[in-house]
Each structure stands twice: as structure tokens, then as C-alpha cells.
C-alpha positions in Angstrom: 1.3 89.0 173.9 -1.2 89.2 171.5 -2.3 92.4 172.2 2.0 92.9 171.4 1.5 91.6 168.2 -1.7 93.2 167.2 -0.2 97.2 167.8 2.8 96.0 166.3 0.4 94.7 163.0 -1.6 97.7 163.5 1.3 100.5 163.2 2.9 98.8 160.0 -1.1 98.9 158.6 -1.6 102.4 160.0 2.2 103.5 158.6 3.0 102.5 155.2 5.2 105.5 154.5 8.5 104.8 153.6 11.4 106.7 153.9 14.1 106.3 151.5 16.4 109.5 152.4 16.6 111.0 156.5 20.0 111.7 156.1 20.7 110.6 160.1 23.8 107.9 158.6 25.4 107.1 155.4 23.2 103.8 154.8 19.9 106.0 154.8 21.3 109.7 153.3 22.3 108.5 149.1 25.8 108.5 147.9 24.4 112.4 145.9 25.7 114.0 142.4 25.2 117.2 141.2 24.8 118.0 138.0 24.5 121.7 136.3 24.2 123.4 132.9 27.9 123.4 133.1 27.7 119.8 130.6 25.9 122.6 127.9 28.6 125.0 128.3 26.9 126.9 131.3 28.3 128.8 134.4 25.7 128.0 137.2 26.8 126.0 140.1 25.8 123.9 143.8 26.5 121.5 146.2 24.6 119.1 148.1 25.6 118.6 152.0 25.1 115.8 154.3 24.7 118.5 157.6 25.0 117.2 161.5 22.3 117.8 162.1 20.6 114.5 159.6 19.8 117.1 157.6 20.6 117.7 153.8 21.4 121.1 151.6 20.9 121.7 148.2 22.7 125.0 147.4 24.2 127.1 145.0 23.5 129.7 142.4 22.0 129.2 138.9 23.3 131.9 136.3 22.6 132.8 132.7 25.9 133.2 131.1 26.2 130.8 128.1 22.3 130.0 127.8 23.0 128.2 131.2 20.3 127.7 133.7 20.1 125.2 135.8 21.5 123.6 138.2 20.3 119.7 140.0 21.5 116.8 142.1 20.0 112.8 141.9 20.9 110.2 143.6 20.7 106.0 142.7 17.8 104.4 144.7 19.6 101.2 146.1 15.8 99.7 146.3 12.8 98.8 144.9 9.3 99.7 145.7 6.3 98.2 144.5 3.0 99.4 145.0 2.9 103.4 146.5 1.2 105.9 145.8 3.0 109.4 145.8 5.8 110.9 147.2 6.4 113.6 150.5 9.4 116.0 151.2 10.3 117.8 154.0 11.7 120.8 152.9 12.5 124.2 154.1 13.3 126.2 151.5 14.1 129.9 149.5 10.6 130.8 147.8 11.6 129.3 144.5 10.0 126.8 142.4 12.2 123.7 143.0 11.3 120.1 140.6 11.6 116.7 142.5 12.8 114.0 139.3 12.9 110.7 139.5 13.8 108.4 136.1 13.2 104.8 135.4 16.8 103.8 134.2 20.1 104.2 134.8 21.0 106.6 132.4 22.9 109.7 133.1 21.2 111.6 130.3 17.6 111.1 129.0 14.1 111.0 130.4 12.8 111.7 133.7 9.2 112.2 135.8 9.1 115.2 137.2 7.0 117.6 139.4 6.7 121.2 140.4 6.8 122.0 144.6 7.1 126.1 145.7 9.3 126.6 148.9 8.1 128.6 152.1 10.6 131.1 152.6 12.4 130.1 156.1 9.8 127.7 156.9 10.0 123.3 156.4 7.3 122.5 155.0 5.5 119.1 153.8 5.5 118.9 150.2 2.6 115.3 149.8 2.7 114.9 145.5 1.4 111.6 143.8 3.1 109.8 141.0 0.4 111.1 138.9 1.1 114.3 139.5 4.9 113.5 137.7 5.5 114.6 134.1 7.1 112.5 131.4 9.9 114.9 130.2 13.4 115.7 128.4 15.4 118.8 129.0 12.9 120.9 130.3 9.4 119.4 127.1 7.1 117.1 128.3 6.2 114.5 126.2 3.8 112.7 124.9 2.9 109.2 124.9 4.9 107.7 127.5 4.2 105.5 130.2 2.9 106.9 133.7 5.6 106.4 136.5 5.5 103.9 138.5 7.2 103.1 142.0 8.7 100.0 141.1 10.1 101.8 138.0 12.0 104.5 139.9 15.7 103.9 139.7 17.5 107.6 140.3 15.5 110.6 142.1 16.5 114.1 142.0 16.0 118.3 142.5 15.9 120.6 139.8 16.0 124.2 140.4 15.3 125.7 136.5 12.8 128.5 134.5 15.5 131.4 134.7 15.2 131.3 138.9 18.3 133.1 138.7 20.9 133.8 141.8 21.3 131.8 145.3 19.5 129.4 146.5 19.1 126.5 149.2 16.7 124.1 149.6 16.6 121.9 152.5 15.7 118.6 152.8 14.2 117.1 156.1 13.3 113.5 154.9 11.9 111.7 151.4 9.3 109.1 152.1 6.9 107.1 149.6 3.1 106.1 150.1 
């Protein structure tokens, strides 16, 4: 009995990662919404789909028409996450650069914290991003004199493609964790 308790305690200590999305059930998939450049007159389109293999796909087309150029998906975080130092996301991409974003409020618009990661085309890869790498931004501009991102303040998570990466895109997501 003592060895079982010891092993359980040790496994909790050794595995301090917290899965926040793994897409294997409605409870762990989130309620993702797309927000594209149509909010400012653009014509880009995207969708966020949960797949039968317990992954999710964020895909669509980014177009420059009408001063457009971005597509995004986001969801609210249902739990409070205190004491984490970073995030890990496992994705299979298309060679594009994506922004992982966190918001510290429940507003539709406003400041977010973002970190970029460049995907490898057609290959699953894990990206471990410290919270200190997330920069405060507003509509693509980096802000100064803002507090650092802390896990206890995270209210929304999102993924964005922008930066004149026009054309079709597809990002498959296996899971997202905090560490």
C-alpha cells in the first residue's frame, strides 16, 4: 500500500503538466470561435473543427483583399491556472508561422499576449513556449509598459495566422498543455 501511494505522489511530482485541451471529448475540446479579418472589411475565412481522431484542425484562406490578412480561432478557458511557467502545443502544420495568444480578460477585442511558432510542413512537433516569451500586443503592434503574462490571469486562448501569409493554411492540433 505504501509503495502505491509513493508511486502516485511521485507521478504527480514528475508530471506537473496540465492538459488544457486534448480534443477527445466535448469537455476537453472547448467551444472555439473563429474571428477573421471580416470584422474590419476583409474577406479571409477559417474554420475550427474537432476531428474523429481526437485532434482539431484550424484551416482556411487568408486573403489581402480590402486590407485584410488574418484569420484566428479562440475559446475561453474554463479553469484557473495558477503557478505555470509556460505552454506546450503539439501541432502538425503547413510551414506557416502561427501566433499562440492568451487574453487576460473576457472581452472580444483588446490586448492579447502572443508568441509565434513556425510549423514544419506535414510533421507533428511540440512547441514549448515560456510565458515570458509572450509579448503584449494590440492589433499587431507590440505594447510597452504592460505586466508580464501570468498563468493565473489567462481567460482566453487563441491561434492566429497573419503577417502577409496569404493563401490556404491548415494547422492540426493534437493537444495544448501548461507546464
